[in-house]
C-alpha positions, 0 to 999 in steps of 0.5 A: 153612792156606788163604788165599782171596779174593773180592768181595762182590756190592757190590764189598767185597773179602774175604780170609781164611785158613782155620786149621782147627786154631784155636779162634778166629776174628779178623776186621777191617773195614778202611776206607781213610780215615785222618787224611791224608784229613781237611781242616785244619779237621777234623783228628782227625775220622776218630778221632772217628768211630772212637769213635762206632762204639761209642756205639750203633746203631739196634738196640744201646746203647753198653752192649750193644756193650760186653758182647755179645762180652765175654759169650761171652769175646770181644774188640772194638776199633778203631784209626785210622792216617794212611791207614786205620782198622780195627774188629776182633773176636776170638771163639771159632769157634762166635761167628763169626756174632755177631761178624760181625753186631756189626761189620756193625751198628757200621759201618752203623748207627751213630746219631752222636747229638748227646748222644754226640758232645758227651760223646765230645769230652770223652772225646777231649780227655782222651785228647789231654791224656793223650797229651801227658802222656806224652813218650816218646810225644807226641815222635814225633808232634812229630817228624812234624809238624815234618818234614812241616809243612803236609802232611796226613800231618804232622798228629796222628791225635787232632786238636787239642782246638780241632778236636775241639770244633769239628766237628758231627754234619754234618761227621761224617756227611759225612765218613762218607758221603765215604769208607764206599763199597765200594771203600774196604772190605776185611774180613779174617778168619783162624782156624777159618772157612769162606770161603764161608759167611763170604761168604754172611753178609756179602752179607746184612749189608753189602748196602746199602753203595753200589758208587758210586765217588769220584774223590779227588784224590790228594795229593802226596808230602810234602817232608822239612823238616830242622829242630831243634826243642825242646819244653820240658817239666818232665820228669826225662828229655830225650827225643829223636828224630833222623831223616831221610827213609825210603822209601815202601811200594813202594820197591825198597830197603825191605827193605835199610832194614829190615835196616840199621835193625834192625842199627842200633837194632832190638833188644837186639843191635843197635849202639845198644842195645849201645853206649849202653845196654850199654857206656856206660850212658847210657840205658834206652831207645834203638831205631830205627824206620821209618814207612812210608807209600804215598808217603813214609816216615821212618827215626828213632832215639829215646832217653830219657835224663838232659838231661846225657846228650843230647849224649853220646847224639847223638854216639854215634848219629852215630859208629855211622851213620858206622861202618856207612857206613865198611863195617864190618858183618860177614857174621855181623852182617848174617845175624843181623839178617836171621835176626832179622827172619825170626824175628819174621815167622814167629813172629807168624804163629802168631797168628790176629789177627796173620794177620787184621792182615796180610791186611787191611793187605796188601789196604788198603795193596797191593791184594794178599797179600804172604805171609810167604814172599815177605817172608823171601825178600826179606829173605834176598836183602839183600846187604852192597852193598844195605845200603851203598848205603843207608848212603851216603845215611843218612850225610848229617847235613845231612838229619836233623832233631832234636826234643827234649822235656825241661827244656832244649835239648841244648848 
């Protein structure tokens, strides 16, 4: 396996991992544009634009886009995050030219027709309503909105029904041209491919992408707001998110926090799972997670349970965090957490799609490749003292926020 990097003639970055034994190729076009780059009026427009990439180009209808890769057994998809957007495909190795040409056509030649915009507004509004009807998903957006209230990072990626209904074709085209520049694009690919051949092909397909640079105003870091908020909803379960300020992507302590998070609620051997689900039988779902961005982060614990158990679960969460802060972590427990994280990373590397995603995220986020070996080495070096240093901060419960979705407030 060989990782190669180069720049296309217009400055677009290309990063590949050649895997000669693979039967497939995964390729992704990554654009540094996400929901945090939107104005308040245009909330959700990046996600909406992602939808429109599938609605037809100058030379392909929406149906042709949907059928072209599936006809050869491939797949095509996309997603929008708060800081970037990706359109990607996976195909058999002999169909890489087809996938490359299709993706290039979608991002360069989409029509953004008024009729398609009108229809897709209904589709996205249905997506928003579906999401709002799923309390174990919407609660995470509500939490982010409340703790980063007023900051673009706190907005929902989908936007609101009001914002989606209000923007027009001119808004979409202006948004597209503001960010769809060579310096904002990374193309990553992994599988049975030849870097030089792919580079030559992309130079022809993407020659009209401009090298023009835009000076974008940097956003300030969001302030974390400790709040208690309840969204009343007629559900059988009470859903809760308890969290506090985390770390940004370049923090020296990020790997220590990953180990701590895994100890507390990262898997079925974690303290929260073992105590709340296995020992006390209070919940089916209980876990903790990290949200990490370029300049901010969150540390969050989620659980879904019967309303009568919610207060007990909160007490147990606080108790487990206090235990970890009281230097009650065994060396065996620490090593198990680090090995679990290491194993997950290395097991994922067996997938060409995961390797493609890793390359693309690294380049669009950090501007360089962070190898699996580099990550695992940093995890291995995390010491007990590193974790305890973090627990002293995370033990300050006055700095936590609590958001619930359910039939009543937590007493």
